[in-house]
C-alpha positions as CSV (number, residue, x, y, z in Angstrom):
1,M,-59.8,1.6,49.6
2,A,-57.6,-0.1,47.1
3,H,-55.3,2.2,45.3
4,K,-55.1,2.1,41.5
5,K,-51.7,2.0,39.9
6,Y,-51.3,4.9,37.6
7,S,-49.0,5.3,34.6
8,R,-47.2,8.6,33.9
9,R,-49.8,9.4,31.3
10,D,-52.5,8.7,33.8
11,F,-50.9,11.1,36.3
12,L,-50.9,13.9,33.7
13,R,-54.5,13.3,32.6
14,I,-55.6,13.2,36.3
15,G,-53.8,16.5,36.9
16,I,-55.5,18.1,34.0
17,L,-58.9,16.8,35.1
18,A,-58.4,17.9,38.7
19,T,-57.7,21.4,37.5
20,A,-60.7,21.5,35.3
21,G,-62.9,20.1,38.1
22,T,-61.9,22.9,40.5
23,A,-62.8,25.5,37.9
24,L,-66.2,24.0,37.3
25,V,-67.4,23.4,40.9
26,G,-66.2,26.8,42.2
27,C,-66.7,26.9,46.0
28,T,-68.6,23.6,46.2
29,T,-67.1,21.5,49.0
30,P,-66.1,18.0,48.0
31,T,-67.0,15.0,50.1
32,P,-64.4,13.6,52.5
33,Q,-63.9,10.5,50.3
34,I,-63.1,12.6,47.3
35,I,-60.7,14.7,49.3
36,R,-58.8,11.7,50.5
37,E,-58.4,10.2,47.0
38,T,-57.3,13.5,45.6
39,V,-54.7,14.0,48.3
40,E,-53.3,10.5,47.7
41,V,-53.1,11.1,43.9
42,E,-51.4,14.4,44.4
43,K,-48.8,12.8,46.7
44,L,-48.1,10.2,44.1
45,V,-47.8,12.8,41.4
46,E,-45.4,14.8,43.5
47,K,-43.4,11.8,44.3
48,T,-43.2,10.7,40.7
49,V,-42.1,14.1,39.6
50,E,-39.4,14.1,42.2
51,V,-38.2,10.7,41.1
52,E,-38.3,11.8,37.4
53,K,-36.3,14.9,38.3
54,L,-33.7,12.8,40.1
55,V,-33.5,10.5,37.1
56,E,-33.0,13.5,34.8
57,V,-30.3,14.8,37.1
58,E,-28.5,11.5,37.1
59,K,-28.7,11.4,33.3
60,E,-27.1,14.9,33.2
61,V,-24.4,13.8,35.6
62,E,-23.7,10.7,33.5
63,V,-23.4,12.8,30.3
64,L,-21.3,15.5,31.9
65,V,-18.9,13.4,33.9
66,T,-16.4,11.7,31.5
67,P,-13.7,9.2,32.4
68,P,-10.2,10.6,33.1
69,G,-8.3,11.2,29.8
70,K,-5.6,8.7,28.8
71,E,-2.0,9.6,29.4
72,P,-0.7,11.5,26.3
73,I,1.8,9.6,24.2
74,E,4.0,10.6,21.2
75,M,4.6,8.0,18.5
76,R,7.1,8.2,15.6
77,I,6.6,7.1,12.1
78,A,8.8,7.3,9.0
79,W,8.2,6.7,5.3
80,W,9.8,7.4,1.9
81,G,8.1,9.3,-0.8
82,G,7.5,12.7,-2.3
83,D,5.4,15.7,-1.3
84,A,2.1,14.3,-2.7
85,R,2.4,11.1,-0.6
86,A,3.4,13.1,2.4
87,T,0.3,15.4,2.1
88,K,-2.0,12.4,2.0
89,T,-0.3,10.5,4.7
90,I,-0.3,13.5,7.1
91,A,-4.0,14.0,6.5
92,V,-4.6,10.3,7.5
93,I,-2.4,10.8,10.6
94,Q,-4.6,13.7,11.6
95,M,-7.7,11.6,11.2
96,F,-6.3,9.0,13.5
97,Q,-5.2,11.6,16.0
98,D,-8.8,13.1,16.0
99,M,-10.1,9.6,16.9
100,Y,-7.5,9.2,19.7
101,P,-6.8,12.7,21.1
102,H,-4.2,11.3,23.6
103,I,-2.0,10.2,20.7
104,T,0.4,12.5,18.9
105,M,2.3,11.1,15.9
106,L,5.6,12.6,15.0
107,Y,6.5,11.9,11.4
108,E,9.4,12.2,9.0
109,F,9.6,11.4,5.3
110,L,12.5,11.4,2.9
111,G,13.5,10.2,-0.5
112,W,14.3,6.5,-1.0
113,D,18.0,6.6,-0.4
114,D,17.9,9.1,2.4
115,H,15.2,7.1,4.1
116,W,17.3,4.0,4.4
117,T,20.5,6.0,5.3
118,K,18.7,7.7,8.2
119,L,17.1,4.5,9.5
120,A,20.4,2.7,9.4
121,T,21.8,5.4,11.6
122,Q,18.8,5.3,14.0
123,A,19.1,1.5,14.1
124,A,22.8,1.8,15.2
125,G,21.8,4.2,17.9
126,G,18.8,2.2,19.2
127,N,16.4,5.0,18.1
128,L,14.2,3.7,15.4
129,P,10.7,5.1,15.0
130,D,7.7,3.0,16.3
131,I,6.5,2.5,12.7
132,M,8.5,2.5,9.6
133,Q,7.7,2.0,5.9
134,H,9.5,-1.1,4.7
135,D,10.4,-2.7,1.4
136,Y,9.9,-6.3,0.3
137,E,13.5,-6.7,-0.9
138,R,15.0,-5.6,2.4
139,I,12.7,-7.0,5.1
140,R,14.5,-10.4,5.3
141,T,17.7,-8.6,6.2
142,W,16.1,-6.4,8.8
143,V,14.4,-9.4,10.4
144,S,17.7,-11.3,10.5
145,N,19.2,-8.4,12.3
146,D,16.4,-8.4,14.9
147,L,15.3,-4.9,14.0
148,L,11.6,-5.7,13.6
149,I,9.0,-7.4,15.8
150,P,6.5,-10.0,14.6
151,L,2.9,-8.9,14.3
152,D,1.0,-12.1,14.7
153,A,0.0,-11.5,18.3
154,F,-1.7,-8.2,17.3
155,A,-3.7,-10.2,14.7
156,E,-4.6,-12.8,17.2
157,A,-5.8,-10.1,19.6
158,G,-7.9,-8.4,16.9
159,T,-5.9,-5.2,17.0
160,L,-5.0,-5.9,13.4
161,D,-8.2,-7.0,11.6
162,F,-7.6,-9.1,8.5
163,S,-11.1,-10.5,8.2
164,N,-11.4,-8.8,4.7
165,V,-7.8,-9.5,3.6
166,A,-6.9,-12.5,1.5
167,D,-4.0,-14.5,3.0
168,N,-1.9,-14.2,-0.2
169,S,-2.0,-10.4,0.4
170,L,-0.2,-11.0,3.7
171,A,2.2,-13.7,2.5
172,G,4.8,-11.2,1.2
173,G,5.2,-9.8,4.7
174,R,6.1,-13.2,6.3
175,V,9.6,-14.2,7.1
176,N,10.3,-17.7,8.5
177,G,6.6,-18.1,9.1
178,K,6.1,-14.9,11.1
179,L,4.4,-11.7,10.0
180,Y,6.7,-8.7,10.0
181,G,5.2,-6.4,7.5
182,I,1.6,-5.3,6.5
183,S,1.2,-4.6,2.9
184,L,0.2,-1.1,2.1
185,G,-1.1,-2.1,-1.3
186,T,-0.6,-4.6,-4.0
187,N,1.6,-3.8,-6.9
188,S,3.2,-5.5,-9.9
189,L,5.7,-4.8,-12.6
190,D,4.3,-3.6,-15.9
191,M,4.9,-2.0,-19.2
192,D,3.3,1.4,-19.5
193,I,1.8,1.7,-23.0
194,A,1.1,5.1,-24.6
195,V,-2.2,4.2,-26.3
196,D,-2.4,7.4,-28.3
197,L,1.0,6.7,-29.9
198,F,0.1,3.1,-30.7
199,E,-3.1,4.3,-32.3
200,E,-1.1,6.9,-34.3
201,A,1.2,4.2,-35.5
202,G,-1.7,1.9,-36.4
203,L,-0.5,-0.9,-34.0
204,E,-2.6,-3.2,-31.8
205,L,-2.0,-3.0,-28.1
206,P,0.1,-5.8,-26.6
207,A,-1.7,-9.0,-25.6
208,A,-1.6,-10.2,-22.0
209,D,0.6,-13.1,-23.0
210,W,3.0,-11.3,-25.3
211,T,6.6,-12.4,-25.6
212,W,10.0,-10.7,-25.8
213,S,9.9,-11.4,-29.6
214,D,6.6,-9.6,-29.8
215,F,8.1,-6.7,-27.9
216,E,11.1,-6.5,-30.2
217,Q,9.0,-6.4,-33.3
218,T,6.8,-3.7,-31.8
219,C,9.8,-1.5,-31.1
220,Y,11.0,-1.8,-34.7
221,A,7.5,-0.9,-35.9
222,L,7.2,2.2,-33.7
223,K,10.6,3.3,-34.9
224,E,9.6,2.8,-38.6
225,K,6.2,4.4,-38.3
226,L,6.7,7.3,-35.9
227,G,10.5,7.7,-35.8
228,I,10.5,7.3,-32.0
229,W,12.0,4.7,-29.6
230,G,9.7,1.8,-28.8
231,Y,11.0,1.8,-25.3
232,A,13.0,4.1,-23.0
233,G,13.9,4.4,-19.3
234,N,15.2,1.6,-17.2
235,S,17.3,-1.0,-19.0
236,L,15.5,-4.1,-20.2
237,F,18.0,-6.1,-18.2
238,H,18.1,-4.2,-14.9
239,D,17.9,-6.5,-11.9
240,H,14.1,-6.8,-11.8
241,M,14.0,-7.7,-15.5
242,W,16.7,-10.3,-15.0
243,K,14.6,-11.9,-12.3
244,Q,11.4,-11.9,-14.5
245,V,13.3,-13.5,-17.4
246,Y,14.0,-16.6,-15.3
247,M,10.7,-16.5,-13.4
248,S,8.8,-16.8,-16.7
249,K,10.8,-20.0,-17.3
250,G,9.7,-21.4,-13.9
251,Q,13.0,-20.7,-12.2
252,W,14.2,-18.4,-9.5
253,V,17.5,-16.5,-9.6
254,F,18.6,-17.7,-6.1
255,A,19.1,-21.1,-4.7
256,D,16.7,-22.1,-1.8
257,D,19.5,-21.7,0.7
258,G,20.6,-18.4,-0.7
259,T,24.3,-19.4,-1.1
260,S,24.4,-19.4,-4.9
261,L,22.5,-18.5,-8.0
262,G,19.4,-20.6,-8.5
263,Y,19.8,-21.4,-12.3
264,D,22.4,-23.2,-14.2
265,D,21.8,-22.0,-17.7
266,D,23.0,-18.5,-18.6
267,Q,21.5,-18.5,-22.0
268,P,18.2,-16.7,-21.1
269,A,20.3,-13.8,-19.7
270,I,22.5,-13.8,-22.8
271,D,19.5,-13.8,-25.1
272,Q,18.0,-10.8,-23.4
273,L,21.2,-8.8,-23.7
274,N,21.7,-9.7,-27.3
275,M,18.1,-8.6,-28.0
276,M,18.9,-5.2,-26.5
277,L,22.1,-4.8,-28.5
278,R,20.2,-5.5,-31.7
279,M,17.7,-2.8,-30.9
280,Y,20.5,-0.4,-29.9
281,E,21.9,-0.8,-33.5
282,E,18.5,0.1,-35.0
283,D,17.9,3.0,-32.5
284,A,14.7,1.2,-31.6
285,I,15.2,1.7,-27.8
286,Q,17.0,4.2,-25.7
287,T,20.6,3.2,-25.1
288,L,22.2,3.0,-21.6
289,E,24.6,5.7,-22.7
290,D,21.7,8.1,-23.6
291,A,19.8,7.3,-20.4
292,S,22.9,7.9,-18.3
293,A,23.5,11.3,-20.0
294,R,19.9,12.3,-19.1
295,Q,20.1,11.4,-15.5
296,G,18.7,14.2,-13.3
297,E,16.0,15.2,-15.7
298,T,12.5,15.8,-14.3
299,I,9.6,13.5,-15.0
300,E,8.3,16.2,-17.3
301,Q,11.4,15.7,-19.4
302,S,11.2,12.0,-19.5
303,P,10.8,10.3,-22.9
304,M,7.4,8.8,-22.0
305,I,6.0,12.3,-21.3
306,T,7.7,14.0,-24.3
307,K,6.5,11.3,-26.7
308,E,10.0,10.2,-27.5
309,C,9.0,6.6,-26.7
310,A,5.7,4.6,-26.5
311,M,6.6,2.1,-23.8
312,G,8.3,2.2,-20.4
313,F,8.9,-0.1,-17.5
314,G,7.1,0.7,-14.2
315,W,5.5,-0.5,-11.0
316,S,1.7,-0.4,-11.4
317,N,1.2,2.4,-8.9
318,G,3.5,4.6,-10.9
319,I,0.9,4.9,-13.7
320,V,-1.0,7.6,-11.8
321,T,2.0,9.9,-11.7
322,T,2.9,9.2,-15.4
323,W,-0.6,9.8,-16.7
324,N,-1.2,12.9,-14.5
325,T,2.1,14.4,-15.6
326,A,1.4,13.6,-19.3
327,G,-2.0,15.3,-19.1
328,A,-5.6,14.3,-19.4
329,D,-5.5,14.4,-23.2
330,R,-3.1,11.4,-23.2
331,K,-4.2,7.8,-22.6
332,F,-2.1,5.0,-21.1
333,K,-2.6,1.3,-20.5
334,M,-0.6,-1.2,-18.6
335,A,0.6,-4.6,-20.0
336,P,2.4,-7.4,-18.2
337,I,6.2,-7.8,-18.7
338,P,6.7,-9.9,-21.8
339,R,7.3,-13.6,-21.3
340,S,10.5,-15.4,-22.0
341,G,8.9,-18.8,-21.2
342,D,5.6,-20.5,-20.7
343,L,4.7,-18.7,-17.5
344,P,3.6,-15.1,-16.7
345,A,6.5,-12.8,-15.9
346,V,4.6,-10.9,-13.2
347,Y,3.5,-11.5,-9.6
348,V,1.4,-9.7,-7.0
349,K,3.9,-7.9,-4.8
350,P,3.4,-5.9,-1.7
351,S,4.2,-2.4,-2.9
352,M,5.7,-1.6,0.5
353,F,4.9,-2.4,4.2
354,F,4.4,-0.8,7.5
355,S,6.5,-2.6,10.1
356,I,6.9,-2.1,13.9
357,T,10.5,-1.7,14.9
358,R,12.5,-3.2,17.6
359,D,12.7,0.2,19.4
360,V,8.9,0.7,19.5
361,K,7.7,2.5,22.6
362,Y,3.9,2.0,21.9
363,P,3.3,-1.3,20.2
364,D,-0.5,-1.5,20.7
365,E,-1.1,2.0,19.4
366,S,1.3,1.4,16.5
367,A,-0.8,-1.7,15.5
368,M,-4.0,0.4,15.9
369,F,-2.6,2.9,13.4
370,I,-1.6,0.2,10.9
371,D,-5.1,-1.3,11.2
372,F,-6.7,2.1,10.6
373,F,-4.5,2.6,7.5
374,T,-5.5,-0.9,6.2
375,N,-9.3,-0.9,7.0
376,S,-10.6,2.7,6.9
377,V,-12.4,3.5,3.7
378,P,-12.3,7.3,4.5
379,A,-8.6,7.1,5.1
380,N,-8.0,5.3,1.8
381,A,-10.3,7.8,0.0
382,I,-7.6,10.3,1.0
383,L,-4.6,8.1,0.2
384,M,-6.2,7.2,-3.2
385,A,-4.0,4.1,-3.7
386,D,-0.8,6.1,-3.7
387,R,1.0,3.0,-2.3
388,G,-0.8,0.5,-4.5
389,V,-4.3,-1.2,-4.6
390,P,-5.6,-1.6,-1.0
391,I,-5.5,-5.2,0.4
392,A,-8.8,-5.0,2.2
393,S,-11.7,-6.1,-0.1
394,H,-14.3,-3.7,1.5
395,V,-11.9,-0.8,1.0
396,K,-11.2,-1.7,-2.6
397,E,-14.9,-1.8,-3.4
398,G,-15.6,1.3,-1.4
399,M,-13.1,3.3,-3.6
400,R,-14.3,2.2,-7.0
401,G,-16.9,4.9,-7.3
402,F,-14.5,7.8,-7.2
403,L,-11.3,6.6,-9.0
404,T,-9.7,8.7,-11.6
405,A,-8.9,7.2,-15.0
406,P,-5.3,6.4,-14.1
407,Q,-6.3,4.9,-10.8
408,A,-9.0,2.8,-12.4
409,E,-6.4,1.5,-14.9
410,M,-4.2,0.5,-12.0
411,F,-7.1,-1.3,-10.3
412,D,-8.0,-3.1,-13.5
413,Y,-4.5,-4.1,-14.2
414,M,-4.0,-5.5,-10.7
415,A,-7.2,-7.5,-11.0
416,Q,-5.8,-9.0,-14.2
417,V,-2.5,-9.8,-12.6
418,E,-4.2,-11.5,-9.7
419,Q,-5.8,-13.9,-12.2
420,D,-2.7,-14.5,-14.3
421,S,0.6,-14.4,-12.4
422,V,3.2,-16.6,-10.7
423,P,3.4,-16.8,-6.9
424,V,5.3,-14.0,-5.2
425,P,9.0,-15.1,-4.9
426,P,10.8,-15.1,-1.6
427,P,12.5,-11.9,-0.4
428,D,16.0,-11.4,-1.7
429,V,18.8,-13.3,0.0
430,L,21.2,-11.7,2.4
431,G,24.1,-11.2,0.0
432,W,22.1,-9.8,-2.9
433,A,22.7,-6.1,-2.1
434,D,26.4,-6.7,-2.3
435,V,26.1,-8.7,-5.5
436,R,23.8,-6.1,-7.2
437,N,25.9,-3.1,-6.3
438,N,29.4,-4.6,-6.8
439,V,28.9,-7.3,-9.4
440,F,25.7,-7.3,-11.3
441,Y,25.9,-3.7,-12.6
442,P,29.6,-2.8,-12.7
443,E,30.9,-6.2,-13.9
444,F,28.0,-7.5,-16.0
445,H,25.2,-5.2,-17.0
446,D,27.1,-2.0,-17.7
447,P,30.2,-3.5,-19.5
448,V,27.9,-5.5,-21.8
449,L,25.6,-2.7,-22.7
450,Y,28.4,-0.2,-23.2
451,G,30.0,-2.7,-25.7
452,M,33.1,-3.4,-23.6
453,I,32.5,-7.2,-23.3
454,S,30.2,-9.8,-24.8
455,P,27.1,-11.0,-23.1
456,E,28.7,-14.4,-22.8
457,E,31.8,-13.0,-21.0
458,G,29.6,-10.9,-18.7
459,A,27.5,-13.9,-17.7
460,T,30.6,-16.0,-16.9
461,T,32.1,-13.3,-14.8
462,F,28.8,-12.6,-13.0
463,R,28.2,-16.2,-12.1
464,A,31.7,-16.7,-10.6
465,M,31.7,-13.5,-8.6
466,A,28.0,-13.7,-7.5
467,N,28.4,-17.3,-6.3
468,D,31.4,-16.4,-4.3
469,I,29.7,-13.5,-2.4
470,L,26.5,-15.5,-1.9
471,K,28.4,-18.4,-0.5
472,K,30.2,-16.2,2.0
473,S,27.0,-14.5,3.0
474,G,25.5,-17.7,4.2
475,G,22.1,-17.0,2.5
């Protein structure tokens, strides 16, 4: 007799029917043919059950038996920043460790100056951390000293995923065509504007293309109407502002080879300093003398918070701290740096980088963490743009729904700057730190603003001394 192929459902149905049949017939003896078929079916059922049990056992074994754990590793990471940044960063580190239990990340964070001092010591001793937070103005020097490794291979391998990152967001981390730093957020210079004080004075908010002449007149109006400074804080001719004055005129402050200043005309710098001196005389902006006397004050004591001024220089990610410190009843807006020429005086800058150092012990895992920091929406929901607007488009969009008012202002401002800005300039030349610390401030900026020499004298001295140092540095 040909045997019928039964499905598992058939086997179950037959079993039920067989049981029911026995109950119905009582002691009636079945024919031999029926007995033979019943036995064969029962054997098939028993065999199938045994196979199913074996399969279930194999499944259980597959679930219960896991591959051997990876060898535990300890990575090191260092960044600069305050307690708020540390709390957020440590939380993200914990998320990463939860994903990769074999990885432990040892971290250290310090203030700006201490961060660089400690890393310089570690570099001398061959003991740099695996990952370090880096700065745009310093990365060229570190690369020239072979203290960082290029990251292009990690991108090619897919460990670093830049599929949702615009190339211009990576450009700032390239030196000599190689990628040495991954931007932790986009940033730009700005003027923080106290909207409530402008409204109280009956003044319109600055236009996106305002000029230094517009700025000067606004400061005089604020002084007249409210009796406060128009501007306070960093000098209007600190080294960043000096660069922006020339950038707006389509020039850069350094020559391409880095061995001299990049402009021939000192007049834009002289004009900027003379504008400041005029406003000093009218008490329309905070003087350098007053700012120096107030060094060491807390942010709560700063003129922007105490309503002693209505405008202040900043980096765009700083608006969150300013606004939160001032209180929810205040309102702030960011405006671009005023123009001295026909071009915008702002650019999209990497706020800071993560770089992998020469002394890295775990390069692949270090790249994995940087990728997580870049592309994870949950991680960035914790970080909340503390280091600038995220560079990955899907992260940026994913965060929009839960931004606070200060954070939304930062995102909106950066979207504006991305549409109206000049290209990011090259990193500072090798001799710039020496020029800035030993010439720009002590021989030029400070003597002019303290009234010891004229802007013209200061510009002449600066040019001669700066060119001498830059030439010796070799760019």
